N, C-alpha and C positions, 0 to 999 in steps of 0.2 A: 693180323701180316702174312701175306703169304710166302712161303719159306723157299719157291721154285724159282721167284722174281729174283734177279740182279740188277744191278748197273755198273755198267765199263763206264770209267772217265778216261778219257785221250788225253793226254797231256805229256805227250813227246816232241811236240814241234819245237823248232828254234830258228826260224825266220826273225830277221831283226827289223820289223817292222816300226817298232816302238824305239828304236834307236835316237838317241843315246841312251833312253832309260832301260830299253832291254838292253841284254848284249849275250852272248854265245854262251854263258857262264851261268845265266840268268834270264832266261827270256820269258816271255808277258805274260805265260800261265802262272808265274812267279811271283809278278809284282800287284803291288797295292796302286793302280791307275785310278785317278778321279776320285782319290782318296773316301774308299767305301770301308776300309778298315782293315780289310785281309785281301789276301790275294783271289787271282780267278779259281785257280783251284780250289782253293779252299772254297769258296762261294758254291763250286760245283759239288762238291762233296756234301756241304750242309744242304743243299736241295736235296738230294737223296736220300737224307735222314729222312725217316719217317714214310717214305715211298718203299723203301725194301729194309729187311732186316739190315741193322748195322752192319754185320760180318759177311752181307752177302755186297757188300759197294767193293770193287776193285778199281783201282789207277796202274793204268799202263802208260809208262814212261821210257825214257831212256837211261839207261845205266849211269850215267854221267849225273844225271839229277836226283838221282836217290836219296843223298842228302837234303835235297831241298824237299823233296814230300816229307821225308821223315822230321823235319825241321818243324813243317806247315801243318801238318797232320799226325801227329804223335800217335794217337789212338789207332792210326790202322794196323791191321794184324800185319805182321812181315809176309804171310802169304798171299795176302792181298795186294800187294805191290808186284806187277809183273815187269821185269827190266828188259827192255828192248837193247841188243848191242848197236845197231846202228837204226838210223829213223829212213823207213823205205813207205813213207806216205800210211793208209789207213788201213789198204787191204790185208798186208801182212800183219800190223797192227789186230786187225780184227779176227785173223785168223788166230795168231798165238793166245787170245782172251777166250776164245770159241772153243778150242781144244781146252785152255786150260779147264772152263767151265763143265766140256762134257766128260773129263774126268772125275769131274766131284759129283755132278747132279746131272744125269743124261734128260732129265725134263725140265733144263733150265730154260726160264724164258729172262729175255736182257733186253734191257734199255742201254744202249750207246751213245756216250754223249760228249760231244769235245768239252776241253777244260773252258775254251776263254768264250763264254757266252755271259750277255749279261740277261739277266731274267729278274726283274723286280719284285714279281709278283709270284713267291716260292710256293704259295698254297693252290693257286690255280695253276700253276706249273704242275704239283703233284698230283694232282685232280687229273689232269688230261692225262700224265703218261698214266699214270692207274688206271685211266680206261682203256689205252691203246694197251698195257701189258696183258688188260682183262682179254682185249679181242685178238693178241695175237696168240694168248694161251689157247684159244678154241679154236683159231683158221689159222693152217699154215701159210701164212704170208709174210713179206717183207717189208714193215711199214716205216715208213717217215714221217715226219712230223712236217706239215707246211705251214707257214705264216702266210696270211692277209697282208699283203704289201700294203704300206702308209704312201709310198712315192716311187718313182721307177727308178731304183737303186742299180747302180752298175756293180756295185763291191759284191752283189747277191748273185748265187745260182738260179734259177728260175726250173719250177716244176709246173708241168701242164697238167690238169686230171679232167679225166672223162667226166663231162658235167660240172667244169670246174666253175662257173657262174653260179650255180644251185647250190655248189660243196659249199661257199663262201658262206650261205646261210644257215648249215647244217651240220651237224655236230659228228656226221656219221662218216667212214672211211671210204673213198672213193678210188678208182683205178687210176693207178698211172698212165698218164699219156705220153710226154716225153720228159726230157731231163734236157737244160740247158746251160752251159757255164755262165760265167759272168759276160753279160752280154755289152753290148757298145749302148751308148745314150738313146741312140733311135730306136734299137728292137726293145731297149728296155722301156722304153714310153708306148710302145705297142703292147709288149708283155701287161704292162699295168693297166691301160685302158681295154684290153679284151675284157678284163674280167676272169680269164679262165685257168690263169697261172699264180703261184705260190711261190714265195721265198723258200729257197732249200734250206732247212734249219740244220742240218746235219745231227739230227739226232733219229737215232734208229730203233725201232722194236722188233723183236722175235724171236722166236724158239730156236736154242742154239742150235739143235740137229738141223734146221730149215735152211740157215746160214750154211751151215758146212757142207748141207747137200747143194746147193745153189753155188756155193765158192768150188766144189770139185767139179762141176760140170762147167763152168765160165771163167775161173782161174787155175786150171789145174797147174799152172809155171809154179803157183805159189803151194798149193796143199801138198803138191809130190813133195815137197820139200821138209814136209811137216811129218813123212811117215815115221810110223816109230815113236810118235808122240803118247802114245799112251804108257808107255813104261820111262819116257825121258821126263816130261813134266810134273815137276812137284818132286822131283828124287834130285838127288846130289849131282845127275849128270846132265839137270836141264841149261845150266850155261855152254858147256860145251856145245848141245846139240843146237841149242839156239845160235851161236857164234856160228855155226856149218851153215844152217838154214840161211840166215840174215845173210850172209856173205854172197851165197849165190840166188839173193831175192830180188826181183825187179822191185822198180818203185811205181806203186801202183797205188788208185785211190778205190777206194770201195764203190763208188758209184760206177765209175767207168767201167771198172771190172765187173760188176755184178748187177747195181742197180738198172742201168740204162740199158741190159741184155735180159733180164729176167721177167717173165712174165706173172711174178708172183708179188710184184712191187705194187703198193698201195699208198694211199697219202692220207694222214687223219688231219684235218682242217684243226687250227689251234686260235684259240684269244688272246692268250697271254704275250704281255709285251716282250719283244726278243730284239737283242742285237748281238751278231757274230762281231765281236771286236776284233778285228783283222788289222787294222793299220788307224793311224793318226785320224785319217777322214773318215772311217767309220765309228771312232771315239767321239767326234764332232758332231757326227749326227746322232748318237745316241745320248747327249750329254744336254742340262740344260745352259744356255749362253746368255751374257747379259743384253743390254738394249739395243748394241751395237753388234748382236752378233758376235762377241769374242767369248771363247770357253775357258776361263780363269780357272786353273787347276791349282793356282797356290794363293794364300791367301793377300800378298801385298802386290798390287798393282798400281801404276799409274797411266792411264791411257790417253790419249789426245787424238782425237780424227784420226781412230785405228777402228777398224772394224772385221772381223771374221777372222780374227786369229785365234791361235792357241797357245795358252801360255801356261808356262811350269815351271817354276823353280824347286828343286830337290831341297835346297835351305829354304824353310820355312821363314826366315828371317829374312831373305833377300828382297828387295823392292826389284820387280821389273818394270821399267818404264819406257814407254813406247810411244813414238811422235810421226804419225802421217804412215802406218803400216796396215796394210790390207790383204786380207788373205793369207798368213803366215805362220808358219810353226815357229816357235821361239821356244827350246828346253833350256834348262841351265843344270846341269852335274858337277859332280867335283872334279870333274876331268874335260867335262866337254861343256861347249856352250852352241848349240845349234841354232842358226838362222836360215830358213828354206821356205818356198813358197808350201802351201798346204797340198795342192793339188797330188794327189797320190802317186802320178807317172812321174812327176817332176821329182817328187822324194823319192822314188826309187830309182830313180837314173843316178840321183846326186849322191847316195850313200851308197852305191856301187861302187865308188871311188875308195870305199875301206876297202877293199882286194888289192888296190895296189901297194908295192913296198911303202914300208916305214908307217903304217897302221896299227899293226897286230894287234898293239897291247889296248887298242880302242873297241876292237870288235865285240 
């Protein structure tokens, strides 16, 4: 196993897209959704085992979630838990992890992955990512893993590859042509039918020094805030240093900040099954349903003339009885009962009301 290879798991998001199951105090990456037995972040950690040395797995999250990570991954070395004082999206997160790794090993080759992915075939995931790490070790590229789309899904970003239609039938990396954020239904259909586009997996592979060079070139507003990192990171001064850097840091994604601008972006076509579990709708699309299209996430359900629903009760003994309901989310927790249309936009609009006075204890 190559000791220059590392995995960084990004687990700092706190959006309440799975409310009321997720809360600001325990966001989705720390939840066991769909009864898999453990949380998304634990899943991500175990996928990286066997891919890189165990001591080369780092998790970066918000300082408020430190105890949740330690509770769910107690074997993680303390120095491999990187704590951001504030959420600033993926570019500052990757800058912090990159400078940390450069301080430990200037030859580091890094796979960066979100925590909230569902990838059933861990063996194929490791095999694919191992090849991508080997390629990035030999080439100064910023590689992203591209998923061959199975439908025109509007929940995912899309990447157009040079010779994309041919790339779908090959495992060789190809040059990236364009990035597109989540499209509307019509554009997603065009992308899907063209054969040139891949879903953006959110998984990146690169040499630490290469992404640092490109970030200095394209996101100097972030990298200048990390000046002096050599003496601060990994020292008693790290917390104060990060507080100052993150206070002035803009919110910026690595896709928009670097990947859409660099001429070093390459795509690795991959074959493993993949889902970015970003909301109830994406969970619905990724899980097995009953004959009427209902996704039942708890054992006791009685349904009549109902279809396309998501049903979950945290109390496994509680019966969910539904008659004549179509395309709804029904989630029962000890302090909240949610009944809402499954449509992602309607759901977001509905739960935005939590920001109103009187609902703070339920956020």
